[in-house]
FIKEKE-663709 format. One line per 8 residues: their letters; for each residue x, y, z of N, C-alpha, C, O, CB. Coordinates in Angstrom, 3 decimals. Glycine has a CB too. Example, Ala and Ser with C-alpha at 12.3 -4.5 7.8 and 13.67 -1.06 7.14 Angstrom:
BEGIN
as> 13.190 -5.690 7.800 12.300 -4.500 7.800 13.200 -3.300 7.800 14.236 -3.319 8.465 11.308 -4.473 9.046 ~ 12.850 -2.250 7.080 13.670 -1.060 7.140 12.900 0.030 7.870 13.409 1.138 8.039 14.084 -0.598 5.725
END
This chain:
BEGIN
mnindisi> 35.751 -0.069 6.120 34.530 0.544 4.229 34.339 1.562 4.319 33.922 1.942 5.413 32.786 0.069 3.763 ~ 34.473 2.245 3.577 33.514 4.100 3.343 32.658 3.358 3.178 32.548 2.184 2.825 33.712 5.530 1.959 ~ 31.489 4.824 3.715 29.706 5.022 3.538 30.019 4.994 2.437 29.628 3.855 2.184 28.655 6.327 4.040 ~ 30.617 5.509 1.119 29.921 5.860 0.477 30.139 4.436 -0.537 29.675 4.618 -1.662 30.149 7.323 0.128 ~ 30.705 3.191 -0.344 30.457 1.720 -0.918 29.397 1.213 -0.530 28.720 0.413 -1.175 31.392 0.747 -0.618 ~ 29.184 1.595 0.450 27.687 0.548 1.387 26.394 0.645 -0.372 26.567 1.268 -1.420 26.517 2.142 3.744 ~ 25.202 -0.291 0.080 24.200 0.010 -1.032 23.475 -1.221 -0.482 23.830 -2.225 0.136 24.723 0.056 -2.806 ~ 22.100 -0.654 -1.042 21.608 -1.129 -0.233 20.963 -3.174 -0.419 20.485 -4.126 0.198 20.663 0.063 -0.081
fdlsptek> 21.489 -2.673 -1.831 21.167 -4.757 -1.972 21.742 -5.374 -0.915 21.109 -6.264 -0.346 22.007 -5.759 -3.438 ~ 23.572 -4.859 -0.288 24.155 -5.243 0.735 23.411 -5.757 2.034 23.616 -6.812 2.633 24.871 -4.298 0.955 ~ 22.200 -4.436 2.419 21.113 -4.500 3.914 20.479 -6.282 3.655 20.503 -6.765 2.522 19.276 -2.857 3.798 ~ 20.039 -6.951 4.659 19.714 -8.046 5.205 18.656 -7.800 5.227 18.097 -6.806 5.691 20.195 -8.468 6.225 ~ 17.983 -9.256 4.400 16.076 -8.771 3.859 15.743 -8.439 5.051 14.590 -8.045 4.870 14.731 -10.106 3.183 ~ 16.044 -8.277 6.595 15.527 -8.056 7.390 16.148 -6.528 7.430 15.227 -5.746 7.198 15.601 -9.056 8.358 ~ 16.995 -6.056 7.577 17.170 -4.904 7.139 16.207 -4.079 5.930 15.599 -3.023 6.108 18.392 -5.065 6.814 ~ 16.257 -4.796 4.811 15.475 -3.995 3.447 14.094 -4.002 3.901 13.468 -2.952 3.756 15.571 -4.840 1.781
lqlvedlw> 13.248 -5.445 4.657 11.752 -4.802 5.261 11.963 -3.697 5.933 11.296 -2.683 5.728 10.925 -5.695 6.282 ~ 13.007 -3.776 6.897 12.834 -2.186 7.843 12.957 -0.774 7.430 12.583 0.225 8.043 13.830 -2.072 8.861 ~ 13.633 -0.876 6.111 13.583 0.311 5.228 12.877 0.368 5.010 12.319 1.401 5.381 14.056 0.598 4.358 ~ 11.628 -1.110 3.757 10.977 -0.187 2.878 9.689 0.192 3.992 9.008 1.157 3.648 10.509 -0.950 1.227 ~ 9.368 -0.368 5.067 8.682 -0.160 6.424 8.531 1.360 6.389 7.483 1.948 6.123 9.580 -0.730 7.804 ~ 10.510 2.314 6.895 10.336 3.537 7.455 10.092 4.466 5.780 9.855 5.671 5.697 11.865 3.978 8.597 ~ 10.204 3.708 4.857 9.383 4.485 3.205 8.381 5.219 3.601 8.195 6.418 3.811 8.571 3.375 1.950 ~ 7.368 3.618 3.700 6.050 3.881 3.375 5.714 4.380 4.892 4.980 5.352 4.714 5.157 2.533 2.702
ddlaatpk> 5.854 4.232 6.036 5.332 5.037 6.966 5.898 6.981 6.396 4.883 7.618 6.114 6.051 4.309 8.661 ~ 6.365 7.285 6.336 7.552 8.854 5.824 6.660 8.302 4.527 5.712 8.476 5.293 10.059 8.882 5.800 ~ 6.087 7.833 3.372 5.053 8.347 2.841 3.929 8.599 3.538 3.564 9.714 3.911 4.786 7.735 1.977 ~ 3.224 7.294 3.767 2.819 8.137 4.660 1.754 8.991 5.411 0.525 8.954 5.455 3.240 8.531 4.440 ~ 2.805 9.853 6.042 2.889 10.586 6.928 2.249 12.028 6.207 1.977 13.109 6.728 4.336 10.518 7.478 ~ 2.142 11.593 4.894 1.955 13.004 3.552 1.538 12.790 2.604 1.989 12.824 1.459 3.023 13.698 2.937 ~ 0.232 12.443 3.192 -0.180 12.153 1.519 -0.559 12.849 0.979 -1.012 12.368 -0.060 -0.978 11.372 1.091 ~ -0.696 13.997 1.053 -0.809 15.026 0.087 0.123 15.564 -1.227 -0.088 16.228 -2.242 -0.891 15.931 0.843
diplhewq> 1.292 14.873 -0.595 2.411 15.250 -1.093 2.684 14.614 -2.353 3.279 15.028 -3.348 3.360 15.067 -0.220 ~ 1.995 13.272 -2.041 2.265 12.035 -3.398 1.364 12.179 -4.652 0.142 12.211 -4.504 1.887 10.345 -2.865 ~ 1.970 12.273 -5.979 1.473 13.078 -6.736 0.590 11.531 -7.288 0.902 10.434 -6.825 2.609 14.143 -7.729 ~ -0.580 11.719 -8.386 -1.259 10.901 -9.010 -1.951 11.140 -9.887 -2.815 12.007 -9.754 -1.776 10.404 -8.466 ~ -1.790 10.420 -11.113 -2.442 11.025 -12.237 -3.794 11.195 -11.953 -4.457 10.737 -11.021 -2.293 10.282 -13.442 ~ -4.120 11.924 -12.894 -6.099 11.967 -13.320 -6.870 10.834 -13.122 -7.997 10.594 -12.690 -6.531 12.182 -14.996 ~ -5.624 10.004 -13.707 -7.671 8.896 -13.949 -7.185 8.094 -12.963 -7.587 6.931 -12.927 -8.347 7.593 -15.891 ~ -6.224 8.565 -11.974 -6.533 7.282 -10.727 -7.279 8.297 -9.103 -7.538 7.978 -7.942 -4.353 6.255 -10.155
kkeldrrk> -7.397 9.875 -10.113 -8.349 10.144 -8.667 -9.386 9.409 -9.545 -9.960 8.446 -9.035 -8.810 12.055 -7.941 ~ -9.672 9.752 -10.765 -11.331 9.551 -11.018 -12.011 8.170 -10.820 -13.222 7.988 -10.694 -11.679 9.893 -12.525 ~ -10.762 6.959 -10.812 -10.944 5.851 -10.254 -11.242 6.242 -8.922 -12.347 6.641 -8.554 -9.899 4.966 -10.424 ~ -10.624 6.166 -8.481 -10.442 6.696 -6.987 -11.845 7.180 -6.625 -12.585 6.543 -5.876 -9.271 7.996 -6.819 ~ -12.171 8.339 -7.197 -13.674 9.127 -7.624 -14.814 7.782 -7.806 -15.775 7.393 -7.142 -13.493 10.177 -9.471 ~ -14.445 7.530 -8.502 -15.739 7.023 -8.674 -15.489 5.342 -8.176 -16.031 4.376 -8.715 -16.295 7.294 -10.383 ~ -14.770 5.301 -7.307 -15.082 4.197 -6.026 -15.765 4.315 -5.422 -16.902 3.855 -5.523 -14.413 3.906 -5.165 ~ -15.199 5.185 -4.289 -16.006 5.828 -3.487 -17.210 6.483 -3.826 -18.053 6.294 -2.949 -15.380 6.561 -2.992
snllskpa> -17.513 7.003 -4.524 -19.283 7.124 -5.210 -19.833 6.145 -5.015 -20.714 5.977 -4.172 -19.614 7.300 -6.753 ~ -19.109 4.817 -6.263 -20.676 4.214 -5.793 -20.168 3.069 -4.355 -20.893 2.157 -3.958 -21.650 3.039 -7.526 ~ -19.198 3.302 -3.938 -19.348 2.509 -1.869 -19.969 3.271 -1.499 -20.448 2.199 -1.130 -18.006 2.364 -0.540 ~ -20.901 4.586 -0.953 -21.577 5.260 -0.964 -22.991 5.467 -1.585 -24.023 5.765 -0.983 -20.954 5.767 -1.108 ~ -22.833 5.263 -2.803 -24.475 5.049 -2.808 -24.856 3.231 -2.567 -25.936 2.696 -2.318 -25.168 5.678 -4.632 ~ -24.237 2.961 -2.655 -24.260 1.376 -1.872 -23.705 0.490 -1.303 -23.317 -0.614 -1.687 -24.453 0.694 -2.259 ~ -23.674 0.907 -0.521 -23.022 0.249 0.850 -22.655 -1.025 0.949 -21.558 -1.438 1.325 -23.828 0.308 1.918 ~ -23.857 -1.834 0.510 -23.405 -3.458 0.074 -22.805 -4.177 -0.114 -22.532 -5.275 0.372 -23.468 -3.890 -0.449
sglswdqv> -22.303 -3.189 -1.450 -21.253 -3.825 -2.487 -19.798 -3.662 -1.970 -18.864 -4.102 -2.642 -21.349 -3.080 -3.996 ~ -19.645 -3.192 -1.080 -17.638 -2.716 -0.329 -17.432 -4.778 0.622 -18.352 -5.325 1.230 -17.774 -0.309 2.050 ~ -16.603 -5.136 0.498 -16.251 -5.837 1.968 -15.468 -5.272 2.958 -14.683 -4.336 3.109 -15.586 -7.009 1.833 ~ -16.106 -6.433 3.749 -14.821 -6.145 5.003 -14.084 -6.679 5.417 -13.963 -7.904 5.420 -14.948 -5.921 6.014 ~ -13.048 -5.477 6.114 -11.231 -6.222 5.973 -11.513 -7.738 5.997 -11.073 -8.347 5.023 -9.910 -5.823 7.607 ~ -12.165 -8.457 6.930 -12.363 -9.325 7.238 -12.262 -10.278 6.576 -11.389 -11.129 6.401 -13.037 -9.245 7.610 ~ -13.826 -9.972 5.976 -14.179 -11.136 4.799 -13.163 -10.545 3.905 -12.431 -11.528 4.015 -15.940 -11.236 4.046 ~ -12.358 -9.612 2.948 -11.211 -9.489 2.262 -10.135 -10.440 2.680 -9.511 -10.952 1.750 -10.790 -8.196 2.359
kknirrqy> -9.916 -10.656 3.466 -8.673 -11.565 4.647 -9.635 -12.806 3.930 -9.340 -13.164 2.789 -8.682 -11.267 7.115 ~ -10.530 -13.300 4.481 -10.876 -14.843 4.206 -10.982 -15.154 3.163 -10.663 -16.292 2.821 -11.905 -15.358 4.647 ~ -11.527 -14.139 2.193 -11.458 -14.753 0.698 -9.691 -14.606 0.285 -9.400 -15.063 -0.820 -12.651 -13.659 -0.565 ~ -9.038 -14.262 0.756 -7.425 -14.170 -0.124 -6.981 -15.281 0.313 -6.260 -15.994 -0.386 -6.202 -12.878 0.209 ~ -7.542 -15.774 2.210 -7.095 -16.961 2.537 -7.907 -18.385 1.807 -7.286 -19.433 1.628 -7.178 -16.901 4.051 ~ -8.814 -18.284 1.575 -9.468 -19.854 0.518 -9.316 -19.504 -1.059 -10.084 -20.254 -1.661 -11.581 -20.240 0.765 ~ -8.554 -18.572 -2.056 -7.893 -18.435 -2.534 -6.943 -19.187 -3.149 -6.893 -19.833 -4.196 -7.772 -17.922 -2.108 ~ -5.659 -18.780 -1.596 -4.695 -19.211 -2.116 -4.320 -19.982 -0.617 -3.194 -20.091 -0.133 -3.740 -18.082 -2.882
gr> -5.282 -20.354 -0.187 -4.680 -21.619 0.375 -4.035 -21.668 1.703 -3.431 -22.631 2.175 -3.722 -22.057 -0.482 ~ -4.295 -20.157 2.420 -3.546 -19.495 3.611 -3.710 -18.760 4.822 -2.724 -18.430 5.482 -2.990 -18.873 3.248
END
């Protein structure tokens, strides 16, 4: 088999998950290189401002997981 004949679609599910994880880790290593639209920046700024002005409005990660599990039964 020629290397040019190999496709990511030929990978096993485990290999695909590993590829996605590797790509995500690579992107996360340089967050400033990831382009954001202006509306995304504004939304992030709005959410940060809201959380800083009303800290109780946010949820802990544990609470978010509990809510999701309660809603979807997992």
